[in-house]
LOLO-848956 format. One record per residue (C-alpha): x, y, z; residue number from 1; residue in one letter. Coordinates in pm, whole numbers, plus 50000, padded with zeros to 5 digits. Layout:
LOLO-848956
@c1=X&c2=Y&c3=Z&marza=NUM&voke=a
...
end
This chain:
LOLO-848956
@c1=53693&c2=03168&c3=48555&marza=1&voke=m
@c1=53639&c2=02848&c3=48750&marza=2&voke=f
@c1=53694&c2=02628&c3=48445&marza=3&voke=w
@c1=53999&c2=02829&c3=48340&marza=4&voke=i
@c1=54155&c2=02761&c3=48684&marza=5&voke=n
@c1=54074&c2=02390&c3=48655&marza=6&voke=i
@c1=54211&c2=02355&c3=48302&marza=7&voke=i
@c1=54530&c2=02551&c3=48373&marza=8&voke=s
@c1=54589&c2=02346&c3=48688&marza=9&voke=g
@c1=54543&c2=02020&c3=48498&marza=10&voke=i
@c1=54787&c2=02133&c3=48227&marza=11&voke=v
@c1=55058&c2=02231&c3=48480&marza=12&voke=i
@c1=55013&c2=01913&c3=48683&marza=13&voke=i
@c1=55013&c2=01707&c3=48363&marza=14&voke=g
@c1=55341&c2=01855&c3=48239&marza=15&voke=i
@c1=55519&c2=01817&c3=48572&marza=16&voke=l
@c1=55359&c2=01477&c3=48622&marza=17&voke=g
@c1=55481&c2=01351&c3=48285&marza=18&voke=f
@c1=55841&c2=01449&c3=48349&marza=19&voke=f
@c1=55816&c2=01340&c3=48710&marza=20&voke=g
@c1=55684&c2=00992&c3=48629&marza=21&voke=i
@c1=55938&c2=00951&c3=48349&marza=22&voke=r
@c1=56224&c2=01048&c3=48579&marza=23&voke=e
@c1=56087&c2=00839&c3=48864&marza=24&voke=l
@c1=56098&c2=00533&c3=48640&marza=25&voke=i
@c1=56434&c2=00601&c3=48473&marza=26&voke=t
@c1=56622&c2=00755&c3=48767&marza=27&voke=d
@c1=56433&c2=00740&c3=49099&marza=28&voke=p
@c1=56733&c2=00866&c3=49299&marza=29&voke=v
@c1=56749&c2=01186&c3=49093&marza=30&voke=y
@c1=56374&c2=01228&c3=49127&marza=31&voke=f
@c1=56402&c2=01196&c3=49506&marza=32&voke=l
@c1=56687&c2=01449&c3=49511&marza=33&voke=e
@c1=56467&c2=01699&c3=49326&marza=34&voke=l
@c1=56180&c2=01647&c3=49568&marza=35&voke=v
@c1=56399&c2=01685&c3=49876&marza=36&voke=l
@c1=56579&c2=01983&c3=49725&marza=37&voke=g
@c1=56242&c2=02144&c3=49658&marza=38&voke=g
@c1=56134&c2=02082&c3=50016&marza=39&voke=l
@c1=56454&c2=02253&c3=50135&marza=40&voke=t
@c1=56388&c2=02557&c3=49916&marza=41&voke=r
@c1=56026&c2=02566&c3=50019&marza=42&voke=g
@c1=56115&c2=02547&c3=50387&marza=43&voke=s
@c1=56336&c2=02856&c3=50360&marza=44&voke=i
@c1=56071&c2=03041&c3=50162&marza=45&voke=y
@c1=55816&c2=02949&c3=50428&marza=46&voke=a
@c1=56022&c2=03094&c3=50712&marza=47&voke=l
@c1=56039&c2=03427&c3=50528&marza=48&voke=i
@c1=55686&c2=03420&c3=50384&marza=49&voke=a
@c1=55535&c2=03386&c3=50731&marza=50&voke=l
@c1=55650&c2=03739&c3=50812&marza=51&voke=g
@c1=55492&c2=03875&c3=50496&marza=52&voke=y
@c1=55160&c2=03703&c3=50548&marza=53&voke=t
@c1=55132&c2=03780&c3=50921&marza=54&voke=m
@c1=55195&c2=04152&c3=50870&marza=55&voke=v
@c1=54959&c2=04168&c3=50573&marza=56&voke=y
@c1=54690&c2=03979&c3=50761&marza=57&voke=g
@c1=54686&c2=04242&c3=51036&marza=58&voke=i
@c1=54760&c2=04576&c3=50869&marza=59&voke=i
@c1=54718&c2=04491&c3=50495&marza=60&voke=q
@c1=55073&c2=04607&c3=50426&marza=61&voke=l
@c1=55347&c2=04431&c3=50229&marza=62&voke=i
@c1=55664&c2=04474&c3=50432&marza=63&voke=n
@c1=55920&c2=04486&c3=50152&marza=64&voke=f
@c1=56197&c2=04538&c3=50407&marza=65&voke=a
@c1=56136&c2=04188&c3=50541&marza=66&voke=h
@c1=56398&c2=04031&c3=50314&marza=67&voke=g
@c1=56660&c2=04263&c3=50463&marza=68&voke=e
@c1=56569&c2=04142&c3=50812&marza=69&voke=i
@c1=56644&c2=03791&c3=50686&marza=70&voke=y
@c1=56980&c2=03916&c3=50554&marza=71&voke=m
@c1=57063&c2=04092&c3=50882&marza=72&voke=i
@c1=56999&c2=03768&c3=51071&marza=73&voke=g
@c1=57250&c2=03584&c3=50852&marza=74&voke=a
@c1=57506&c2=03866&c3=50886&marza=75&voke=m
@c1=57469&c2=03874&c3=51263&marza=76&voke=t
@c1=57522&c2=03498&c3=51294&marza=77&voke=s
@c1=57837&c2=03525&c3=51079&marza=78&voke=l
@c1=57982&c2=03798&c3=51299&marza=79&voke=i
@c1=57899&c2=03614&c3=51623&marza=80&voke=v
@c1=58029&c2=03279&c3=51496&marza=81&voke=a
@c1=58353&c2=03441&c3=51368&marza=82&voke=s
@c1=58424&c2=03622&c3=51695&marza=83&voke=v
@c1=58348&c2=03323&c3=51916&marza=84&voke=l
@c1=58550&c2=03097&c3=51686&marza=85&voke=g
@c1=58854&c2=03324&c3=51724&marza=86&voke=l
@c1=58811&c2=03304&c3=52100&marza=87&voke=w
@c1=58815&c2=02924&c3=52081&marza=88&voke=g
@c1=58464&c2=02861&c3=52209&marza=89&voke=w
@c1=58298&c2=02521&c3=52183&marza=90&voke=n
@c1=58124&c2=02461&c3=51848&marza=91&voke=s
@c1=57791&c2=02369&c3=52009&marza=92&voke=a
@c1=57791&c2=02693&c3=52210&marza=93&voke=v
@c1=57878&c2=02889&c3=51896&marza=94&voke=i
@c1=57577&c2=02742&c3=51712&marza=95&voke=v
@c1=57337&c2=02826&c3=51994&marza=96&voke=i
@c1=57467&c2=03180&c3=52048&marza=97&voke=l
@c1=57478&c2=03250&c3=51672&marza=98&voke=a
@c1=57109&c2=03161&c3=51641&marza=99&voke=f
@c1=57016&c2=03349&c3=51958&marza=100&voke=v
@c1=57197&c2=03668&c3=51860&marza=101&voke=f
@c1=57062&c2=03650&c3=51505&marza=102&voke=a
@c1=56704&c2=03617&c3=51630&marza=103&voke=i
@c1=56735&c2=03889&c3=51895&marza=104&voke=v
@c1=56911&c2=04133&c3=51664&marza=105&voke=y
@c1=56663&c2=04074&c3=51380&marza=106&voke=s
@c1=56368&c2=04113&c3=51615&marza=107&voke=c
@c1=56511&c2=04445&c3=51733&marza=108&voke=a
@c1=56543&c2=04560&c3=51372&marza=109&voke=y
@c1=56191&c2=04444&c3=51290&marza=110&voke=g
@c1=56052&c2=04628&c3=51591&marza=111&voke=f
@c1=56245&c2=04945&c3=51504&marza=112&voke=t
@c1=56147&c2=04937&c3=51138&marza=113&voke=v
@c1=55780&c2=04913&c3=51232&marza=114&voke=e
@c1=55806&c2=05210&c3=51470&marza=115&voke=k
@c1=56000&c2=05432&c3=51229&marza=116&voke=i
@c1=55872&c2=05343&c3=50883&marza=117&voke=a
@c1=55518&c2=05211&c3=50931&marza=118&voke=y
@c1=55356&c2=05332&c3=51253&marza=119&voke=k
@c1=55357&c2=05705&c3=51156&marza=120&voke=p
@c1=55178&c2=05605&c3=50833&marza=121&voke=l
@c1=54917&c2=05384&c3=50998&marza=122&voke=r
@c1=54629&c2=05606&c3=50881&marza=123&voke=t
@c1=54796&c2=05728&c3=50559&marza=124&voke=a
@c1=54707&c2=05598&c3=50211&marza=125&voke=p
@c1=54850&c2=05253&c3=50134&marza=126&voke=r
@c1=55075&c2=05396&c3=49865&marza=127&voke=l
@c1=55261&c2=05601&c3=50126&marza=128&voke=s
@c1=55326&c2=05293&c3=50339&marza=129&voke=a
@c1=55436&c2=05098&c3=50031&marza=130&voke=l
@c1=55689&c2=05366&c3=49934&marza=131&voke=i
@c1=55813&c2=05376&c3=50292&marza=132&voke=s
@c1=55861&c2=04997&c3=50288&marza=133&voke=a
@c1=56065&c2=05010&c3=49967&marza=134&voke=i
@c1=56271&c2=05300&c3=50102&marza=135&voke=g
@c1=56345&c2=05110&c3=50424&marza=136&voke=m
@c1=56452&c2=04807&c3=50219&marza=137&voke=s
@c1=56701&c2=05015&c3=50019&marza=138&voke=l
@c1=56826&c2=05188&c3=50334&marza=139&voke=f
@c1=56899&c2=04858&c3=50512&marza=140&voke=l
@c1=57075&c2=04716&c3=50206&marza=141&voke=q
@c1=57310&c2=05012&c3=50176&marza=142&voke=n
@c1=57356&c2=05037&c3=50553&marza=143&voke=y
@c1=57480&c2=04678&c3=50572&marza=144&voke=v
@c1=57692&c2=04722&c3=50257&marza=145&voke=m
@c1=57872&c2=05021&c3=50414&marza=146&voke=l
@c1=57899&c2=04856&c3=50756&marza=147&voke=a
@c1=58038&c2=04528&c3=50615&marza=148&voke=q
@c1=58146&c2=04486&c3=50251&marza=149&voke=t
@c1=57980&c2=04467&c3=49909&marza=150&voke=p
@c1=58164&c2=04142&c3=49834&marza=151&voke=e
@c1=58044&c2=03790&c3=49910&marza=152&voke=f
@c1=58180&c2=03659&c3=50239&marza=153&voke=m
@c1=58242&c2=03288&c3=50304&marza=154&voke=p
@c1=58013&c2=03134&c3=50562&marza=155&voke=y
@c1=58129&c2=02816&c3=50729&marza=156&voke=e
@c1=57833&c2=02595&c3=50809&marza=157&voke=s
@c1=57731&c2=02589&c3=51173&marza=158&voke=l
@c1=57545&c2=02259&c3=51122&marza=159&voke=i
@c1=57764&c2=01952&c3=51184&marza=160&voke=p
@c1=57746&c2=01630&c3=50983&marza=161&voke=d
@c1=57529&c2=01375&c3=51159&marza=162&voke=y
@c1=57680&c2=01028&c3=51187&marza=163&voke=n
@c1=57344&c2=00852&c3=51166&marza=164&voke=f
@c1=57268&c2=01035&c3=50840&marza=165&voke=w
@c1=57587&c2=00934&c3=50653&marza=166&voke=e
@c1=57419&c2=00655&c3=50447&marza=167&voke=p
@c1=57172&c2=00912&c3=50306&marza=168&voke=y
@c1=57409&c2=01209&c3=50271&marza=169&voke=a
@c1=57433&c2=01160&c3=49893&marza=170&voke=h
@c1=57060&c2=01234&c3=49864&marza=171&voke=i
@c1=57017&c2=01498&c3=50134&marza=172&voke=m
@c1=57285&c2=01669&c3=50340&marza=173&voke=t
@c1=57270&c2=01721&c3=50715&marza=174&voke=s
@c1=57212&c2=02094&c3=50658&marza=175&voke=v
@c1=56911&c2=02026&c3=50433&marza=176&voke=e
@c1=56769&c2=01783&c3=50688&marza=177&voke=l
@c1=56814&c2=02044&c3=50961&marza=178&voke=t
@c1=56639&c2=02307&c3=50749&marza=179&voke=i
@c1=56332&c2=02089&c3=50695&marza=180&voke=i
@c1=56308&c2=01975&c3=51058&marza=181&voke=i
@c1=56361&c2=02327&c3=51192&marza=182&voke=t
@c1=56091&c2=02463&c3=50963&marza=183&voke=t
@c1=55844&c2=02200&c3=51080&marza=184&voke=i
@c1=55918&c2=02282&c3=51445&marza=185&voke=v
@c1=55883&c2=02657&c3=51382&marza=186&voke=v
@c1=55549&c2=02603&c3=51204&marza=187&voke=m
@c1=55415&c2=02399&c3=51495&marza=188&voke=i
@c1=55528&c2=02653&c3=51754&marza=189&voke=l
@c1=55389&c2=02943&c3=51552&marza=190&voke=l
@c1=55056&c2=02764&c3=51511&marza=191&voke=g
@c1=55038&c2=02706&c3=51885&marza=192&voke=m
@c1=55126&c2=03071&c3=51949&marza=193&voke=l
@c1=54848&c2=03197&c3=51724&marza=194&voke=i
@c1=54585&c2=02949&c3=51836&marza=195&voke=k
@c1=54636&c2=02906&c3=52209&marza=196&voke=f
@c1=54814&c2=03210&c3=52353&marza=197&voke=t
@c1=54663&c2=03539&c3=52456&marza=198&voke=r
@c1=54872&c2=03742&c3=52213&marza=199&voke=i
@c1=54780&c2=03497&c3=51936&marza=200&voke=g
@c1=54411&c2=03549&c3=52001&marza=201&voke=k
@c1=54472&c2=03923&c3=52000&marza=202&voke=a
@c1=54644&c2=03888&c3=51663&marza=203&voke=m
@c1=54346&c2=03705&c3=51518&marza=204&voke=r
@c1=54104&c2=03961&c3=51656&marza=205&voke=a
@c1=54311&c2=04252&c3=51524&marza=206&voke=t
@c1=54331&c2=04090&c3=51181&marza=207&voke=a
@c1=53951&c2=04072&c3=51169&marza=208&voke=q
@c1=53875&c2=04424&c3=51291&marza=209&voke=d
@c1=54130&c2=04665&c3=51439&marza=210&voke=k
@c1=53874&c2=04922&c3=51553&marza=211&voke=v
@c1=53654&c2=04672&c3=51736&marza=212&voke=m
@c1=53962&c2=04507&c3=51888&marza=213&voke=s
@c1=54075&c2=04838&c3=52036&marza=214&voke=s
@c1=53725&c2=04896&c3=52173&marza=215&voke=l
@c1=53733&c2=04569&c3=52367&marza=216&voke=v
@c1=54068&c2=04652&c3=52527&marza=217&voke=g
@c1=54326&c2=04505&c3=52289&marza=218&voke=i
@c1=54640&c2=04713&c3=52249&marza=219&voke=n
@c1=54649&c2=04717&c3=51869&marza=220&voke=v
@c1=54988&c2=04889&c3=51851&marza=221&voke=n
@c1=55141&c2=04622&c3=52073&marza=222&voke=k
@c1=54987&c2=04346&c3=51862&marza=223&voke=v
@c1=55127&c2=04495&c3=51540&marza=224&voke=i
@c1=55474&c2=04536&c3=51692&marza=225&voke=s
@c1=55463&c2=04177&c3=51819&marza=226&voke=t
@c1=55368&c2=04056&c3=51472&marza=227&voke=t
@c1=55672&c2=04229&c3=51323&marza=228&voke=f
@c1=55893&c2=04079&c3=51594&marza=229&voke=v
@c1=55764&c2=03723&c3=51543&marza=230&voke=v
@c1=55799&c2=03752&c3=51165&marza=231&voke=g
@c1=56152&c2=03885&c3=51205&marza=232&voke=s
@c1=56243&c2=03590&c3=51427&marza=233&voke=a
@c1=56134&c2=03333&c3=51168&marza=234&voke=t
@c1=56316&c2=03526&c3=50894&marza=235&voke=a
@c1=56636&c2=03530&c3=51103&marza=236&voke=a
@c1=56620&c2=03153&c3=51148&marza=237&voke=i
@c1=56580&c2=03116&c3=50773&marza=238&voke=g
@c1=56873&c2=03350&c3=50711&marza=239&voke=g
@c1=57111&c2=03150&c3=50930&marza=240&voke=v
@c1=57000&c2=02817&c3=50780&marza=241&voke=l
@c1=57030&c2=02925&c3=50417&marza=242&voke=i
@c1=57372&c2=03078&c3=50487&marza=243&voke=a
@c1=57484&c2=02742&c3=50625&marza=244&voke=c
@c1=57346&c2=02573&c3=50314&marza=245&voke=h
@c1=57490&c2=02809&c3=50050&marza=246&voke=v
@c1=57821&c2=02884&c3=50222&marza=247&voke=g
@c1=57842&c2=03255&c3=50140&marza=248&voke=q
@c1=57645&c2=03574&c3=50203&marza=249&voke=i
@c1=57644&c2=03941&c3=50111&marza=250&voke=n
@c1=57420&c2=04243&c3=50162&marza=251&voke=f
@c1=57193&c2=04152&c3=49867&marza=252&voke=m
@c1=57086&c2=03801&c3=49967&marza=253&voke=i
@c1=56766&c2=03928&c3=50122&marza=254&voke=g
@c1=56642&c2=04101&c3=49806&marza=255&voke=f
@c1=56576&c2=03799&c3=49585&marza=256&voke=l
@c1=56489&c2=03570&c3=49877&marza=257&voke=a
@c1=56233&c2=03826&c3=49994&marza=258&voke=g
@c1=56077&c2=03846&c3=49648&marza=259&voke=l
@c1=56059&c2=03467&c3=49623&marza=260&voke=k
@c1=55896&c2=03447&c3=49966&marza=261&voke=a
@c1=55650&c2=03717&c3=49861&marza=262&voke=f
@c1=55561&c2=03511&c3=49552&marza=263&voke=i
@c1=55511&c2=03208&c3=49778&marza=264&voke=a
@c1=55284&c2=03407&c3=50010&marza=265&voke=a
@c1=55074&c2=03530&c3=49716&marza=266&voke=v
@c1=55064&c2=03180&c3=49570&marza=267&voke=l
@c1=54936&c2=03031&c3=49893&marza=268&voke=g
@c1=54704&c2=03320&c3=49976&marza=269&voke=g
@c1=54847&c2=03638&c3=50128&marza=270&voke=i
@c1=54725&c2=03676&c3=50484&marza=271&voke=g
@c1=54688&c2=03301&c3=50541&marza=272&voke=s
@c1=54955&c2=03133&c3=50755&marza=273&voke=v
@c1=54880&c2=02781&c3=50621&marza=274&voke=p
@c1=54867&c2=02933&c3=50274&marza=275&voke=g
@c1=55216&c2=03082&c3=50315&marza=276&voke=a
@c1=55356&c2=02740&c3=50406&marza=277&voke=v
@c1=55170&c2=02561&c3=50125&marza=278&voke=l
@c1=55264&c2=02825&c3=49867&marza=279&voke=g
@c1=55629&c2=02807&c3=49974&marza=280&voke=s
@c1=55643&c2=02429&c3=49937&marza=281&voke=l
@c1=55467&c2=02441&c3=49600&marza=282&voke=v
@c1=55705&c2=02709&c3=49473&marza=283&voke=l
@c1=56013&c2=02532&c3=49608&marza=284&voke=g
@c1=55926&c2=02195&c3=49456&marza=285&voke=i
@c1=55815&c2=02353&c3=49126&marza=286&voke=s
@c1=56144&c2=02543&c3=49099&marza=287&voke=e
@c1=56339&c2=02229&c3=49178&marza=288&voke=s
@c1=56163&c2=02029&c3=48906&marza=289&voke=f
@c1=56194&c2=02315&c3=48655&marza=290&voke=f
@c1=56568&c2=02356&c3=48710&marza=291&voke=t
@c1=56615&c2=01979&c3=48713&marza=292&voke=g
@c1=56426&c2=01911&c3=48391&marza=293&voke=y
@c1=56465&c2=02234&c3=48193&marza=294&voke=f
@c1=56693&c2=02537&c3=48246&marza=295&voke=w
@c1=56852&c2=02625&c3=48580&marza=296&voke=s
@c1=56948&c2=02971&c3=48451&marza=297&voke=e
@c1=56579&c2=03061&c3=48415&marza=298&voke=y
@c1=56487&c2=02965&c3=48770&marza=299&voke=e
@c1=56396&c2=03321&c3=48873&marza=300&voke=d
@c1=56201&c2=03377&c3=48549&marza=301&voke=v
@c1=55995&c2=03070&c3=48627&marza=302&voke=f
@c1=55914&c2=03197&c3=48977&marza=303&voke=a
@c1=55795&c2=03535&c3=48852&marza=304&voke=f
@c1=55596&c2=03367&c3=48575&marza=305&voke=t
@c1=55410&c2=03177&c3=48844&marza=306&voke=i
@c1=55336&c2=03509&c3=49016&marza=307&voke=l
@c1=55192&c2=03659&c3=48697&marza=308&voke=v
@c1=54978&c2=03352&c3=48629&marza=309&voke=v
@c1=54846&c2=03345&c3=48986&marza=310&voke=i
@c1=54761&c2=03718&c3=48980&marza=311&voke=l
@c1=54570&c2=03668&c3=48654&marza=312&voke=i
@c1=54378&c2=03350&c3=48725&marza=313&voke=f
@c1=54374&c2=03318&c3=49105&marza=314&voke=r
@c1=54465&c2=03653&c3=49269&marza=315&voke=p
@c1=54344&c2=03534&c3=49611&marza=316&voke=s
@c1=54590&c2=03240&c3=49607&marza=317&voke=g
@c1=54542&c2=02871&c3=49677&marza=318&voke=i
@c1=54397&c2=02907&c3=50028&marza=319&voke=l
@c1=54304&c2=03275&c3=50009&marza=320&voke=g
@c1=53948&c2=03396&c3=50017&marza=321&voke=r
@c1=53804&c2=03681&c3=49816&marza=322&voke=k
@c1=53739&c2=03982&c3=50036&marza=323&voke=e
@c1=53409&c2=04162&c3=49997&marza=324&voke=t
@c1=53443&c2=04534&c3=50025&marza=325&voke=e
@c1=53210&c2=04684&c3=50283&marza=326&voke=k
@c1=53032&c2=05005&c3=50189&marza=327&voke=v
end
């Protein structure tokens, strides 16, 4: 198995490397655009994948409703920005309030979803929780469709064009630059939260052993709810940023984005925060190179092919560790 992983990795790197080196020599600007575009994709995937991997790391549950939280964040920012724009508010204030309302509203949804759909099934078989997660995902999709509209709605970017970035705008837009910088800041803050704060230490302890954590005085239910809230906040940020980048949204945008983020989390190692970030960047750059060199219409097929290959040859992911079952 070890040699199969090595050989398959060499083959994939060799193929991408060949096309990458050829393109770098013949058209370095296009090559750079693909790299930066992949970093933008990967950054969005990372913001969503963090929620998946944090929840799985603590309760070993895939929250398939997480993509809908991302969608709700984007929808909330659109509503807030539209209302404040009609009232003639300052654009800078609109940006701040759109992000704040999107984060708060998404966190409230994440907290509520955990209490309604997952907490009652805490001791139930995993299949029950999985079915509940899928049901909650479908419920949120249809709820937003009925509350808003099934059609795509235009989304005017909240991110202004930066004057200092004009010479490089043909390679990377101001929105893409903002996405990458915001993701880096969020990763740093999240790392500090997990490593240095009291709730972060409680999260790490709960992920290792929930029963022992409760015995030493940790409120496990509070830790799990906080994990859902933090994951929802990062997803909401990603939802607002990608809406600014794409320029339109509807009730289904969270479905495919959630699946892609799930693939990224599995690729990096589900349950590992650094793995979620690494897997997201690898997936984003790989997709960018694939669509740039081969067929853009098969972008989603390529992503799911990566998932199948990873599950066959490296089910624990890049940074994941094999878990030994205790008996």
